C-alpha positions as CSV (number, residue, x, y, z in Angstrom):
1,M,119.9,113.7,111.0
2,Q,117.6,116.7,110.6
3,R,115.2,116.5,107.8
4,N,113.3,119.2,105.8
5,V,109.7,117.9,105.8
6,F,106.7,119.2,103.9
7,V,103.3,118.1,105.2
8,T,99.9,118.4,103.5
9,G,97.0,117.8,105.8
10,G,98.9,119.3,108.7
11,T,95.9,120.9,110.3
12,G,94.1,117.6,110.5
13,Y,93.9,115.0,113.2
14,L,96.9,113.0,112.1
15,G,98.9,115.9,110.7
16,R,99.0,117.9,114.0
17,A,100.3,114.9,116.0
18,L,103.0,114.3,113.4
19,I,104.1,117.9,113.2
20,E,104.4,118.2,117.0
21,R,106.7,115.2,117.1
22,L,108.8,116.3,114.1
23,V,109.3,119.7,115.6
24,A,110.2,118.3,119.0
25,R,112.9,116.2,117.3
26,G,114.4,119.2,115.6
27,H,113.2,118.7,112.0
28,A,112.4,121.7,109.8
29,V,108.7,121.4,109.0
30,T,106.7,123.3,106.4
31,A,103.0,122.7,106.4
32,L,100.3,123.6,103.9
33,A,97.2,125.1,105.4
34,R,94.0,126.6,103.9
35,P,93.6,130.3,104.6
36,G,91.8,130.7,107.9
37,S,93.0,127.3,109.3
38,E,96.6,128.2,109.9
39,A,96.0,128.7,113.6
40,R,95.4,125.0,113.9
41,L,99.0,124.2,113.0
42,P,101.3,123.3,115.9
43,R,104.0,125.9,116.8
44,G,107.3,125.5,115.2
45,A,106.1,124.7,111.7
46,R,106.5,127.2,108.9
47,T,103.1,127.9,107.3
48,V,102.3,127.9,103.6
49,L,98.8,129.1,102.8
50,G,97.1,127.5,99.9
51,A,94.5,125.0,98.7
52,A,95.7,121.4,98.4
53,L,93.9,121.0,95.0
54,A,95.3,124.3,93.6
55,Q,98.0,123.4,91.1
56,G,101.0,125.6,91.2
57,Q,99.6,127.9,93.9
58,W,102.0,126.8,96.6
59,F,104.6,124.6,94.8
60,E,107.4,127.1,95.1
61,H,107.3,126.8,98.9
62,V,108.1,123.1,99.0
63,P,111.8,122.8,100.1
64,R,114.0,121.3,97.5
65,G,115.0,117.7,98.3
66,C,112.6,117.4,101.3
67,V,110.6,114.5,102.6
68,F,107.0,115.1,101.3
69,V,104.3,113.7,103.6
70,H,100.9,113.6,102.0
71,L,98.0,113.3,104.5
72,I,95.2,114.9,102.7
73,G,92.0,112.9,102.7
74,T,88.3,112.9,103.3
75,A,87.4,113.4,107.0
76,H,85.7,110.4,108.6
77,P,85.7,108.1,105.5
78,A,82.4,106.2,105.0
79,P,81.1,103.9,102.2
80,W,78.8,106.6,100.9
81,K,81.6,109.1,100.3
82,A,83.0,107.5,97.1
83,R,82.6,110.6,95.0
84,E,84.4,112.7,97.7
85,F,87.2,110.1,97.8
86,E,87.7,110.7,94.1
87,R,87.3,114.4,94.2
88,V,89.6,115.0,97.2
89,D,91.7,112.0,98.1
90,L,92.7,110.9,94.6
91,A,92.8,114.4,93.0
92,S,95.1,115.7,95.7
93,V,97.6,113.0,95.0
94,G,98.1,114.2,91.5
95,V,98.6,117.8,92.7
96,A,101.0,116.7,95.5
97,L,103.1,114.6,93.0
98,Q,103.4,117.6,90.7
99,A,104.7,119.7,93.6
100,A,107.0,117.0,94.9
101,R,108.6,116.3,91.6
102,R,109.1,120.0,90.9
103,A,111.0,120.2,94.2
104,H,113.0,117.0,93.5
105,C,111.8,115.6,96.8
106,A,114.0,112.8,98.1
107,H,111.1,110.7,99.7
108,F,107.4,110.7,99.3
109,V,105.3,109.4,102.2
110,Y,101.7,108.5,101.4
111,L,98.9,107.8,103.8
112,S,97.0,104.8,102.4
113,V,94.7,102.2,104.0
114,A,94.9,98.6,105.1
115,R,93.6,96.0,102.6
116,P,92.0,93.8,101.7
117,A,89.1,94.4,104.0
118,P,85.4,93.6,103.7
119,L,84.3,97.2,104.0
120,M,85.2,100.5,102.3
121,R,85.9,99.0,98.9
122,A,85.8,102.3,97.0
123,Y,88.1,103.9,99.5
124,Q,90.6,101.0,99.3
125,A,90.5,101.1,95.5
126,L,91.2,104.8,95.3
127,R,94.0,104.6,97.9
128,A,95.5,101.7,95.9
129,E,95.4,103.9,92.8
130,G,97.1,106.6,94.7
131,E,99.9,104.2,95.7
132,R,100.2,103.2,92.0
133,R,100.6,106.8,90.9
134,V,103.2,107.6,93.7
135,A,105.2,104.5,92.8
136,A,105.2,105.5,89.1
137,A,106.5,109.0,90.0
138,F,109.0,108.2,92.8
139,D,111.7,105.6,93.2
140,R,111.7,106.2,97.0
141,A,108.3,106.2,98.6
142,S,106.6,104.9,101.7
143,F,103.0,103.7,101.8
144,V,101.5,103.7,105.3
145,R,98.4,101.5,105.7
146,P,96.5,101.9,109.0
147,W,92.9,100.7,109.3
148,Y,91.7,103.0,112.1
149,V,93.7,105.4,114.3
150,L,92.3,105.8,117.8
151,G,92.6,109.2,119.4
152,P,90.6,112.3,120.6
153,G,87.3,112.4,118.7
154,H,88.1,109.0,117.1
155,R,87.3,106.5,119.7
156,W,84.2,104.7,118.6
157,P,85.9,101.4,117.7
158,A,87.7,101.2,121.1
159,P,85.2,98.7,122.6
160,L,86.3,96.3,119.9
161,L,89.8,96.0,121.3
162,P,89.0,92.9,123.4
163,L,87.5,91.2,120.3
164,Y,90.7,92.0,118.4
165,A,92.7,90.4,121.2
166,L,90.6,87.3,121.0
167,A,90.8,87.1,117.2
168,E,94.6,87.2,117.3
169,R,94.6,84.0,119.3
170,V,92.6,82.1,116.7
171,P,94.9,81.0,113.8
172,A,92.2,81.4,111.1
173,L,91.5,85.0,112.2
174,R,95.0,86.1,113.3
175,D,96.2,87.6,110.0
176,G,93.1,89.6,109.4
177,A,92.9,90.8,113.0
178,R,96.5,92.1,112.8
179,R,96.3,93.6,109.4
180,L,93.0,95.4,110.3
181,G,94.0,96.2,113.8
182,L,93.4,99.5,115.6
183,V,96.4,101.8,116.1
184,R,96.6,104.5,118.7
185,L,97.4,108.0,117.6
186,S,100.6,108.1,119.7
187,E,101.8,104.9,118.0
188,F,100.9,106.1,114.5
189,S,102.6,109.5,114.8
190,A,105.7,107.8,116.3
191,A,105.8,105.4,113.4
192,L,105.4,108.2,110.9
193,V,108.4,110.0,112.4
194,A,110.4,106.9,112.1
195,I,109.4,106.6,108.4
196,V,110.3,110.2,107.8
197,E,113.7,109.7,109.4
198,R,114.6,106.5,107.6
199,E,116.9,106.3,104.6
200,P,114.5,104.8,102.0
201,D,115.6,102.2,99.5
202,G,112.9,101.9,96.9
203,C,109.2,101.7,97.8
204,A,108.1,100.2,101.1
205,V,104.8,99.3,102.6
206,F,104.0,99.8,106.3
207,D,100.9,97.9,107.4
208,V,99.5,97.8,110.9
209,P,102.0,95.3,112.3
210,A,104.9,97.3,110.9
211,I,103.4,100.5,112.3
212,R,103.3,99.0,115.7
213,E,106.8,97.7,115.4
214,L,108.2,101.1,114.5
215,A,106.3,102.7,117.4
216,R,107.8,100.2,119.8
217,A,111.3,100.8,118.4
218,K,110.9,104.5,118.9
219,A,109.7,104.1,122.5
220,S,112.6,101.8,123.4
């Protein structure tokens, strides 16, 4: 079934990969882009120019009843970026929820982060607060919780893959290794498409094992 999909963060690393897959599968995609960055959107998406933190500026362009995918976030998160997480990541959730509620969106998809984890406590806390706000605003929502998505320009943890494989063989380490596992961009974008296409029933969480399972199901 074709979906109307609105994407924030569509010019970013994750957003471009998602939009390409959605368009290829025949979905009608509208993407928010800052003026001057619209050339980075994949072909086939309808462009809406505006700032993600600008309330009301672009709300009228969100298709009524669409699936709203919120991918806005601080680039290359790091422990010392706590203030930016609050200024961008959390603030953008509030604006996105206003826009999605105004358009009576059928399903809100929110990019969160795996947890608990020993690092990035401020980032995890703000993403958890984002989930709380989304759940309070929407009966049908999906929370997607990767830890790190490997792809072009985002490969520094790749040498750790053999260590992850070893950790998954140790019972005491298995749960953490799977929950905080590395996901490839192709897997992540395929899983996001599956989440967009599903018929949501309440709020659902998709952690790393669930992301991998959805990607495998899409490939089969």
